[in-house]
Structures are given as C-alpha cells and as structure tokens.
C-alpha positions as CSV (number, residue, x, y, z in Angstrom):
1,M,-5.7,-16.7,30.8
2,N,-2.2,-15.5,30.3
3,M,-0.5,-14.8,27.0
4,Q,1.4,-18.1,27.0
5,E,-1.8,-20.0,27.5
6,L,-3.4,-18.1,24.8
7,Y,-0.4,-18.8,22.5
8,S,-0.6,-22.5,23.2
9,I,-4.2,-22.5,22.0
10,Y,-3.1,-20.3,18.9
11,Q,-0.4,-23.0,18.0
12,Q,-3.0,-25.6,18.1
13,Y,-5.3,-23.4,15.9
14,P,-3.1,-21.1,14.0
15,S,-5.7,-19.4,11.6
16,V,-7.1,-16.2,13.1
17,Q,-10.3,-14.5,11.7
18,T,-12.2,-11.5,12.7
19,D,-14.9,-11.7,10.2
20,T,-17.5,-14.4,10.5
21,R,-18.3,-14.2,6.7
22,K,-14.9,-15.6,6.0
23,L,-14.4,-17.9,9.0
24,Q,-13.2,-21.6,8.2
25,K,-13.7,-24.4,10.6
26,G,-10.7,-24.4,13.2
27,D,-10.3,-20.7,13.2
28,L,-9.7,-18.7,16.2
29,Y,-12.3,-16.0,16.2
30,F,-11.5,-12.4,17.6
31,A,-14.5,-10.5,18.3
32,L,-13.3,-6.8,17.4
33,K,-15.5,-3.9,17.9
34,G,-16.1,-0.9,15.4
35,P,-18.2,2.3,15.3
36,N,-21.2,0.2,13.7
37,F,-20.7,-3.3,14.9
38,N,-19.8,-5.5,18.1
39,G,-17.9,-8.7,17.2
40,N,-18.9,-10.0,20.7
41,S,-22.4,-10.4,19.2
42,F,-21.1,-12.8,16.5
43,A,-19.3,-15.0,19.0
44,S,-22.1,-17.6,19.4
45,Q,-22.4,-17.6,15.4
46,A,-18.6,-18.0,14.9
47,L,-18.7,-20.9,17.1
48,D,-21.7,-22.6,15.2
49,Q,-19.5,-22.2,11.9
50,G,-16.9,-24.3,13.6
51,A,-14.5,-21.9,15.3
52,A,-12.4,-23.4,17.7
53,Y,-12.7,-20.6,20.2
54,A,-14.1,-17.0,20.3
55,V,-12.0,-14.3,22.0
56,I,-14.3,-11.8,23.6
57,D,-14.4,-9.0,26.1
58,E,-17.9,-8.7,27.2
59,A,-19.0,-11.3,29.8
60,E,-22.6,-11.5,28.7
61,Y,-21.4,-13.3,25.5
62,A,-19.4,-16.1,27.4
63,I,-20.1,-19.8,26.5
64,E,-18.5,-22.2,28.8
65,G,-15.5,-24.0,27.4
66,K,-15.7,-22.2,24.1
67,T,-14.9,-18.4,24.6
68,I,-11.9,-16.9,26.1
69,L,-12.6,-13.8,28.0
70,V,-10.1,-10.8,27.9
71,D,-10.1,-7.3,29.0
72,D,-9.6,-5.9,25.3
73,V,-9.8,-8.0,22.2
74,L,-7.9,-5.7,19.9
75,Q,-5.0,-5.2,22.4
76,T,-5.0,-9.1,23.0
77,L,-4.8,-9.7,19.2
78,Q,-1.9,-7.1,19.0
79,Q,-0.1,-8.9,21.9
80,L,-0.5,-12.3,20.6
81,A,0.9,-11.0,17.4
82,L,3.9,-9.5,19.3
83,H,4.5,-12.8,21.0
84,H,4.4,-14.7,18.0
85,R,6.8,-12.2,16.3
86,K,9.3,-12.9,19.1
87,Q,9.6,-16.5,18.1
88,F,11.4,-15.5,14.9
89,S,15.0,-14.3,14.2
90,I,14.5,-13.8,10.6
91,P,14.8,-10.4,8.9
92,F,11.4,-8.5,9.1
93,L,11.2,-5.6,6.4
94,A,8.7,-2.9,7.3
95,I,7.6,-0.7,4.4
96,T,5.7,2.6,4.6
97,G,5.4,5.9,2.6
98,S,2.9,8.2,1.0
99,N,2.9,6.7,-2.4
100,G,3.9,3.2,-3.8
101,K,4.2,1.1,-0.8
102,T,1.9,-1.6,-2.0
103,T,3.5,-1.8,-5.3
104,T,6.9,-1.8,-3.7
105,K,5.9,-4.5,-1.2
106,E,4.5,-6.7,-3.9
107,L,7.7,-6.3,-5.9
108,I,10.1,-7.1,-3.0
109,H,7.7,-10.0,-2.1
110,A,8.2,-11.2,-5.7
111,V,12.0,-10.9,-5.7
112,L,12.6,-12.4,-2.2
113,S,10.1,-15.4,-2.7
114,T,12.4,-16.8,-5.7
115,T,15.0,-17.6,-3.0
116,Y,13.5,-17.5,0.5
117,K,10.2,-18.6,2.1
118,T,8.7,-15.1,2.4
119,Y,5.4,-14.0,4.1
120,T,3.9,-10.6,3.3
121,T,1.0,-8.3,3.9
122,E,-2.1,-9.7,1.8
123,G,-3.7,-6.7,-0.1
124,N,-3.4,-3.6,1.9
125,L,-4.0,-5.1,5.4
126,N,-1.7,-2.5,6.9
127,N,-3.4,-0.9,9.9
128,H,-3.9,-1.6,13.5
129,I,-5.6,-4.9,12.7
130,G,-4.0,-5.8,9.3
131,V,-0.4,-5.7,10.8
132,P,-1.1,-8.2,13.7
133,L,-3.1,-10.4,11.4
134,T,-0.1,-10.5,8.8
135,I,2.1,-11.5,11.5
136,L,0.0,-14.2,12.9
137,K,-0.2,-15.7,9.5
138,I,3.6,-16.2,9.5
139,K,4.4,-19.9,9.8
140,N,7.5,-21.6,11.5
141,D,9.1,-22.2,7.9
142,A,9.5,-18.4,7.3
143,E,12.9,-17.1,6.2
144,M,11.7,-13.6,5.4
145,A,8.9,-11.3,6.5
146,V,7.8,-8.0,4.6
147,I,5.2,-5.8,6.5
148,E,3.4,-3.0,4.9
149,M,2.4,-0.2,7.4
150,G,-0.1,2.3,6.4
151,A,-1.0,5.5,8.5
152,N,-3.0,8.6,8.6
153,H,-1.7,10.1,12.0
154,Q,1.2,10.4,14.0
155,K,2.3,7.7,16.3
156,E,0.8,5.1,14.3
157,I,3.6,3.8,12.6
158,E,5.4,3.7,16.0
159,S,2.6,1.5,17.3
160,Y,3.0,-0.9,14.4
161,C,6.8,-1.1,14.9
162,V,6.3,-2.1,18.5
163,I,4.3,-5.1,17.3
164,A,6.3,-6.0,14.2
165,L,9.8,-5.2,15.5
166,P,11.3,-4.8,12.1
167,T,14.9,-5.4,11.6
168,H,14.9,-3.4,8.2
169,G,12.9,-0.5,7.1
170,L,12.1,1.3,3.9
171,I,10.1,4.4,3.4
172,T,9.2,4.9,-0.2
173,N,8.8,8.6,-0.1
174,V,6.9,11.3,1.9
175,G,4.3,13.3,0.1
176,K,1.1,15.1,0.5
177,A,-1.1,12.2,1.8
178,H,-3.6,12.2,5.0
179,L,-2.8,15.9,5.7
180,E,-5.8,16.1,7.6
181,G,-4.8,13.4,10.2
182,F,-1.2,14.0,10.1
183,G,-1.4,17.8,10.5
184,G,0.2,19.1,7.5
185,E,3.4,18.0,5.6
186,E,5.7,18.2,8.4
187,G,3.4,16.0,10.3
188,V,3.5,13.5,7.4
189,R,7.4,13.4,7.6
190,K,7.3,13.0,11.3
191,G,4.8,10.2,11.1
192,K,6.4,8.1,8.4
193,G,9.9,8.7,10.0
194,E,8.7,6.8,13.0
195,L,9.9,3.5,11.2
196,F,13.3,5.0,10.9
197,D,13.2,6.1,14.3
198,F,12.5,2.5,15.4
199,V,15.4,1.1,13.2
200,R,17.7,3.4,14.5
201,S,17.0,2.6,18.2
202,S,17.3,-1.2,17.4
203,D,20.4,-0.6,15.2
204,G,18.8,-2.1,12.2
205,T,19.2,-1.6,8.5
206,I,17.3,0.8,6.1
207,F,16.8,0.8,2.2
208,R,16.9,4.5,1.2
209,M,16.1,6.3,-2.2
210,N,19.0,8.6,-2.4
211,D,17.4,10.8,-5.0
212,Y,15.1,12.2,-2.1
213,G,17.4,14.5,0.0
214,Y,14.7,14.4,2.8
215,L,15.1,10.6,3.4
216,G,18.8,11.3,4.0
217,E,17.8,13.9,6.7
218,M,15.3,11.5,8.3
219,S,17.8,8.6,8.4
220,H,20.6,10.6,10.0
221,G,22.2,8.5,12.8
222,I,21.3,5.1,11.2
223,N,24.5,3.2,10.5
224,Q,23.4,0.5,8.1
225,V,22.0,1.9,4.9
226,F,21.7,0.3,1.5
227,T,20.8,3.1,-1.0
228,Y,19.2,3.0,-4.4
229,G,18.5,5.8,-7.0
230,T,19.3,7.2,-10.4
231,K,22.9,8.1,-9.4
232,D,25.3,8.0,-6.5
233,A,23.9,4.9,-4.9
234,D,24.5,1.3,-4.2
235,V,21.9,0.2,-6.8
236,V,21.6,2.7,-10.0
237,G,19.0,2.6,-12.6
238,N,17.2,4.8,-15.0
239,I,14.2,4.8,-17.3
240,V,14.7,3.9,-20.9
241,Q,11.0,3.5,-21.6
242,S,7.9,4.3,-19.8
243,D,5.3,4.3,-22.7
244,P,3.4,2.4,-22.1
245,F,5.4,0.0,-19.7
246,L,8.4,1.0,-17.6
247,H,11.9,-0.3,-18.7
248,V,14.7,0.4,-16.4
249,Q,18.6,0.2,-17.3
250,F,20.7,-0.6,-14.3
251,T,24.3,0.6,-14.2
252,K,25.6,0.0,-10.8
253,G,25.0,-2.8,-8.3
254,Y,23.0,-4.7,-10.7
255,E,23.7,-4.5,-14.6
256,D,20.7,-5.4,-16.7
257,I,17.6,-4.0,-18.3
258,I,14.3,-4.9,-16.5
259,E,11.2,-4.6,-18.7
260,T,8.2,-4.5,-16.3
261,S,4.5,-4.5,-16.9
262,L,4.1,-1.4,-14.8
263,V,2.7,1.8,-16.5
264,G,4.2,5.1,-15.8
265,G,7.9,6.4,-14.8
266,Y,6.8,7.1,-11.4
267,N,6.9,3.3,-10.8
268,L,10.8,3.8,-11.0
269,P,11.6,4.0,-7.4
270,N,9.4,1.0,-6.6
271,V,11.5,-1.2,-9.1
272,L,14.8,0.3,-7.9
273,A,13.8,-0.6,-4.2
274,A,12.9,-4.2,-5.1
275,V,16.4,-4.6,-6.9
276,A,18.1,-3.0,-4.1
277,V,16.5,-5.3,-1.4
278,G,17.1,-8.4,-3.6
279,K,20.8,-7.5,-4.0
280,S,21.2,-6.9,-0.4
281,F,19.8,-10.5,0.5
282,N,22.0,-12.1,-2.2
283,V,19.0,-12.9,-4.5
284,P,20.6,-14.1,-7.9
285,D,20.4,-11.4,-10.7
286,E,18.4,-13.6,-13.0
287,K,15.8,-14.1,-10.2
288,I,15.6,-10.6,-9.6
289,K,14.9,-9.8,-13.2
290,S,12.3,-12.6,-13.8
291,A,10.4,-11.8,-10.5
292,I,10.1,-8.2,-11.5
293,E,9.3,-8.9,-15.2
294,N,6.8,-11.4,-14.3
295,Y,4.9,-9.1,-11.8
296,A,1.4,-8.1,-13.2
297,P,-0.2,-5.2,-11.3
298,S,-3.7,-5.6,-10.0
299,N,-6.3,-4.0,-8.0
300,S,-6.4,-0.8,-10.0
301,R,-2.8,0.0,-9.4
302,S,-1.0,1.2,-12.6
303,Q,-2.9,-1.2,-14.8
304,L,-3.2,-0.9,-18.6
305,V,-6.6,-2.0,-19.6
306,K,-8.1,-2.3,-23.1
307,K,-11.7,-1.8,-23.6
308,G,-12.7,-2.0,-27.4
309,A,-10.5,0.4,-29.3
310,N,-9.8,2.3,-26.2
311,K,-6.8,2.1,-23.8
312,I,-7.1,2.9,-20.2
313,I,-4.4,3.5,-17.4
314,L,-6.5,2.4,-14.4
315,D,-4.8,3.8,-11.4
316,A,-7.7,4.2,-9.0
317,Y,-6.6,2.5,-5.9
318,N,-5.4,5.7,-4.2
319,A,-4.7,9.4,-5.0
320,N,-3.0,12.4,-3.1
321,P,-1.6,15.5,-4.6
322,S,1.8,14.0,-5.0
323,S,0.7,10.8,-6.9
324,M,-1.9,12.8,-8.9
325,K,0.7,15.4,-10.3
326,A,3.1,12.3,-11.0
327,A,0.3,10.5,-12.9
328,I,-0.8,13.6,-14.9
329,D,2.8,14.5,-15.9
330,N,3.4,10.8,-17.1
331,F,0.2,10.7,-18.9
332,S,0.9,14.1,-20.7
333,K,4.3,12.6,-22.0
334,A,2.7,9.4,-23.2
335,E,2.2,9.0,-26.9
336,G,-1.2,9.4,-28.1
337,Q,-3.5,12.1,-29.6
338,S,-6.9,11.6,-28.1
339,K,-6.0,11.6,-24.4
340,I,-8.8,12.0,-21.9
341,L,-8.3,12.6,-18.2
342,V,-10.8,11.2,-15.7
343,L,-9.9,12.3,-12.2
344,G,-11.8,11.7,-9.0
345,A,-11.4,13.9,-5.9
346,M,-8.8,13.4,-3.3
347,A,-9.7,12.6,0.4
348,E,-8.3,13.4,3.8
349,L,-6.6,16.6,2.9
350,G,-8.2,18.7,5.6
351,P,-7.9,22.6,5.3
352,E,-5.5,22.3,2.4
353,S,-8.2,20.4,0.2
354,I,-9.3,23.2,-1.8
355,N,-6.1,24.5,-2.6
356,E,-4.7,21.1,-3.5
357,H,-7.5,20.4,-5.8
358,Q,-7.1,23.9,-7.5
359,A,-3.2,23.2,-7.8
360,L,-4.3,20.1,-9.7
361,V,-6.8,22.1,-12.0
362,D,-3.9,24.4,-12.7
363,E,-1.5,21.5,-13.5
364,I,-4.2,19.9,-15.9
365,G,-4.3,23.3,-17.6
366,R,-0.6,23.1,-18.5
367,H,-1.1,20.4,-21.0
368,Q,-3.4,19.4,-23.9
369,W,-6.1,17.1,-23.5
370,Q,-9.1,15.8,-25.8
371,S,-11.2,16.0,-22.8
372,V,-10.9,16.5,-18.9
373,L,-13.7,15.0,-16.5
374,L,-13.4,15.9,-12.8
375,V,-15.5,13.8,-10.4
376,G,-16.9,14.7,-7.0
377,G,-15.5,16.1,-3.7
378,D,-13.8,19.4,-3.8
379,F,-13.4,19.4,-7.5
380,L,-17.2,20.4,-7.4
381,K,-16.3,23.6,-5.4
382,L,-14.0,25.0,-7.9
383,Q,-14.5,27.2,-11.1
384,H,-12.8,25.5,-14.1
385,P,-13.4,24.8,-17.9
386,Y,-13.8,21.2,-17.8
387,Q,-16.6,18.5,-17.5
388,S,-17.8,18.2,-14.1
389,F,-19.6,15.2,-12.3
390,N,-20.9,14.3,-9.0
391,K,-20.3,10.5,-9.3
392,P,-18.1,8.1,-11.5
393,E,-21.2,6.5,-12.9
394,E,-22.1,10.0,-14.3
395,A,-18.8,10.5,-16.0
396,G,-19.0,6.9,-17.5
397,E,-22.3,7.7,-19.0
398,W,-21.2,10.9,-20.5
399,L,-18.1,9.0,-21.9
400,A,-20.4,6.4,-23.4
401,Q,-22.5,9.1,-25.1
402,Q,-19.5,10.4,-26.9
403,N,-18.8,6.9,-28.4
404,I,-15.0,7.4,-28.0
405,Q,-12.8,5.4,-30.3
406,D,-9.1,5.0,-30.2
407,A,-8.9,7.1,-27.1
408,F,-6.3,7.0,-24.3
409,L,-7.6,7.5,-20.9
410,L,-6.0,8.0,-17.3
411,V,-8.5,7.1,-14.7
412,K,-7.5,7.8,-11.2
413,G,-8.8,9.1,-7.8
414,S,-9.0,8.3,-4.1
415,R,-10.2,4.8,-3.0
416,S,-13.4,6.4,-1.6
417,M,-14.3,7.6,-5.2
418,A,-14.3,4.1,-6.8
419,M,-13.4,5.5,-10.1
420,E,-12.9,2.1,-11.6
421,K,-16.8,2.1,-12.2
422,V,-15.8,4.4,-15.1
423,L,-14.8,1.4,-17.0
424,N,-18.2,-0.1,-16.9
425,Y,-19.5,2.3,-19.4
426,L,-16.6,2.1,-22.0
C-alpha cells in the first residue's frame, strides 16, 4: 500500500491511536514497538474494540481486510504525518528550548486561539511519536499550528522539522538540560539550534528573546526575526511584580500591564514570547491581554497551591540546573518568613551530575531558609547540612511530623522524582 492509499484511509478515519487503552471506535491503530512491548500483539484486540484498521509491521499478526502491513510502523506514522502536513499552507510555529517550552506553547496557543483556529501539542507529546500524532490531529479548518519539540540528543529536533516543516521557530532558551544525551552544553546549543537551522534553510521567521546573546549568534543568517525582551526589541516588557504572581509592564510593541496567574519572575520570557507572537499575527491587544490573564497553569508547572495554612509553589514537572537555580533565586526573593525548600534530584546530567547537584547545594547555602529537604538521586551522594531523603514520600512524612503552619514551600524536581507526592502529606 502506497502513502496516497494510506492517506485516503486516514481521511476516512482521521483519528489515530497507538494505545489500545485509549482507543475509540473508528480509530486507526498504529502498532508501535518499545523496549518492553510490541504493539503488533495488540492488533487483534484493537480491532475487537472497534478500530477501523490496524497498521502492523509483523506479518504473523495480519488479519485479512483489517490490518495494513508496512515495513516499519513508526516510520509509516511519521511519513503519514508529513503527507498530511503538506496539505496545509498555514503558519506552523515550532517551539523548543531547555526550559519553559510547554508554558510558552500553552500561552501562545491561548493568544492565537482568540483569533484563529489553532491546533497545538497536547500536554508534552513532543517526541518522535508525539510530534506526528499532533500533526495528524490537525483538521482542515486549521488556521494556525503550534508544535512543541522536545529533545535529549542531537539530530532529534532536525528529524522533527523534516516532519513538521515549520514556517516559524522559537527557542525559549538553551540551558543545562539533558547534558548526558547532548554531550555537554555546546551539544545542547547545537541540538536546539537545529530548529533555527531549518528555518534558515527554508527562509522562515523566528521569534527571538533578545536578552540572550547566544540566540543572536544561533540565528545568524536568518532574515525574518521578530524580537522580544526587556530592552531593545520589537516587544519590550519588564516585571512589576512577581510575588506571588507575575505582572508585566509592556512599554514597546504593546503597551499595557498583564497580570498573570504564573508564579515566578522566570516566567517573564514565556509571557513576552506569547505577546510577541500575538502581535506578529495581528491578534488584537485586548485579546492578547485576556488570553494570558485567563491562563491557569496546571500539571505541576508554576502552580500556587494552598494546603491548610500553608502555601506551596508546585513546579515539579521538570528540573535542570538552569531552571532549579532560577526557581531558588525567585523563591528567595518572595515574601515570607517560614520558607521551606523541597527539592528532588535532577536527571540526565551525565558526568556533570555530581558537580551540578553540588552547585545547587552551594546556591541554597547563600540564602536563609526555615528548612531544606533534598530528595533522592545525586543529592544522596553529597555532604550537606540539610534534611536528606530517598523518596518524596519520606520527605512528606517528615513535613507532616513537623506540623508546619503558615509556611511557604517550593517543591521542585525532575519528572522522574514525582515530587508532587509531597503534597499528599501536607
């Protein structure tokens, strides 16, 4: 079966699913493989549940008239997404970066959706499976698409660009994330820069945070650039309040104060980016303002949570040295006497992991805290004067025993640490 024939089937059944637990009647089931599972073995079950067809790559699971046998299911999924992408002539904005890309994507989607039919990545489905699935959910009424791209090694963003064909690109920042897979900081810059490389080669447009000089270097040779920052940019804004919620005063390109429900000054670039994209696509000012002000963070990203008499900044979706330092610095400046740090270890830092965790311990020591709780990973290998725990549940139990009242807590760590579990004990 060639791609055009498969695409004709997809047009009849435009809902694609890779997980039989979520499958709905009429879905196209793609039997992906992983280290611990073989989707081909679920093809019959998917069909019994009402899948229109099952796309497989192992002949032994073929069922006459109901399965589509291909050489490689993942490659077929990606090629189908590319074929679908080519049917559109609308703006496709790709977003990547070490920190803030999901929040930036959500804010931009909120802004664009006020004026255009906009499709975007759901949650953080931003990998080699999530990117094609996102594209395949875009319907014919689309006027805009916003695609988030995550990566932990070089050539990954490049491979997503070949599928998504972005007309616009935005790199939030380049920090110390996934150092192990990228091979150090320079590798991270090169890997994230693959988005700008694609936009440059296709004569597209980028949105650039002008405060970060390295993004200027990475975007050299790109002709169409829309800038944002705290000075010398197309859109200029600065913090007027960040405790507890971020308020931003804009003075160029857009003139108003936006009062967000985001915790922390480190969200400033995310808000600036959303305004810049909105202005670039002629979204009315009042709609930009209302979209950002009405955006409520979720999924443990910069959330302010109240538990009894205690306040918690829950930022436990992700963590790397850059975002950790920013969160600690922001929290140190927040008002409150009884401030407690609850930090989980960082993942995927490779040979630099011990040094990066030690640097965080040093940073913690520069400020005054009521208590500091460090949980798991390489924090356990360091000598420090703070409370130490193997798991977030243990940290939660310790906090419960202290019967803390009127405290202000920052809870942050890598996703693998599941630091949000601490809240179950407060």
